[in-house]
C-alpha positions, 0 to 999 in steps of 0.5 A: 129502358123500362122493363116490365117487372111483376109486382112482388107478393105482400109476403116479401114487400111486408117482410122485415129485414130479419125475415128476409134474411131468414128467407134468403139464408134458408133458400140459399142453403137448400139450393147449395152448389146449384146456386151462384149469386153474383154481386156487382160493386154498386149493389146494396149491402143487403144483397151484397152480403149474400153474394158468392162473388163480388166484382165488375160485370165482366169478371162476374160473368167469367166467374159464372162461366167457370162454375158449370155446376151452378144451374142458377146464376142470380146476378145482382146487377143490371140487365146488360150484366145478366145478358153478358153472363147468359152469353158466356155461360152454358145452355144448362145454366139459367141467368136470373135478374131479381128485378127486371127494372134494374138497368143502366141509363148509359147502356140505354143511350145507344141501341142497335137501331141507332148504331146500325143507322150511324154505321150506314151513314158513316159508310156513305162518307168514309171507309168503314173497312178502316173504322173499328167499332168498340163498345163499352161493357155497359151495353146491350148484347145486341151492341156487343154482337154488332161490334163482333160482326163488324170486326170490333171488340168490347172493352171495360174501364180497365182494359179500354186502352189495350182494346183501343191500341188493338183497334188501331192495328186494324184501322185508323178510326174508331166508333166508341159507344156508348160512353163518350167520357171513357173514350175521351179519357183513354184516347187522351191518355194514349197521346191523342188530343181533343182535336182528334175527337168528335162527338156523334149525336144520334139525334142529328143527321150524320151525328151532327157532324160534317162529312169532313169531320167524319173523315178526319176524326180519329175518335167518333165518340157516342153522345152517351154518359153515366148520369152519376159519374157526370155529376162530379166536377172540378169544383168538387175537387177544388173544395175537397183539396181546400179542406184536405190539402194532403187528401187523395182524389180518385176518379172513375174514367166515366167522369168528365175529362175535366175531373180526371185530368186533375184527379190524383188517380183514375181507374175502374172500380177494381182499380179504385178498390186496390188504390184505397187498399194501397193508400197510406194509413190515415189517408183522406180519400175522395172518390168519384164513383157510385155511392154504394161502393164508396160507403162500402169502402169507408166501412171496410177501411176504418184506418182511412177516411173515405168520402164521396167526391160529391157530398150531395151525391145522387145514387143511380136509381136503376143500378141498385134497384135489386133489394132483399125482397126481390132476392128472397122472391127469386130464390124461394121460387127456385127452391119451389122449382120455378125459374123467374126473371130469366135473362136469355139472349138469342143464339145469333146474338150470342154467337157474335157477342161471344166473338166480341167478348173473346176478342177482348179477352184475347187482347187483354191476355196478350198484354198489348199495352198497359191496362192502366189509364194514367191521366 
């Protein structure tokens, strides 16, 4: 989804890196404790160095919630992350996304109209009282609200197994969106098979499935994916292992099952960071995830060799759109008393999205199952 971003004034577009650093540093110092800058793991180094906190999208939103003294939450991430932060923070806090075109193609693969239509279609052929909707964190606030209102919950790549095990205490079937790979990888790690799963394609009537398939499937996986993680292939793993027989392959669970099933370790961005830290000194590690995180880990871990699993990696053009000029622009406007690019979620959506997020938090804290995804 393309959102309308105001063109930057020449002052920011033409500024040098040093000039931008001076603008950002001066504005940040002026705003003091009123400002809290969040940096998602996949962001550019030029903005990450200004972040007060790094992390995945949900952790950062919770950190923002825990900083009620911060009037301005500047989220260096993407649109759905800023929405989650607005859902969780107080009314007096303004959540700001420096570039409105910063988005996630996966999140845009499922929208509220498509999911509502899918639910209505399924209700005609199966008992939706036993169907639990689960949305990945990488989704709009509207979809989080949908699962909240329909008895479901949100999940992250870290706690997907816990959330799915919780779902099966409430029903015998799940509708999982928007990422089919996270749903498939987690379900197989739980002991289910490919035969228990069907892909729901929103472009076709009844998702392209028969009534019998809808009734018999335990997992209905939305036809969505991450364009970056889907690029990694078993051939990449084979090539790396041929060159580095003792090397370690770590994959994100948004990768295909064919990749995850032969990786040495599989886990979320936070898991990957910890796995790199825990690897023996001198290790050679290939990581199947977004290139900015891989490069940052390589720079910050000089005692290990860290490379991308795909040597011809294609970075996500929307995930890391936020740059120094946009950050300087929003911060200097805040100093001048002008809030721009504020992300707001309407009260009704906020109410139900918060329910779905709270369910996730409650389930995770209860520790109903292992948080890992051992494939």
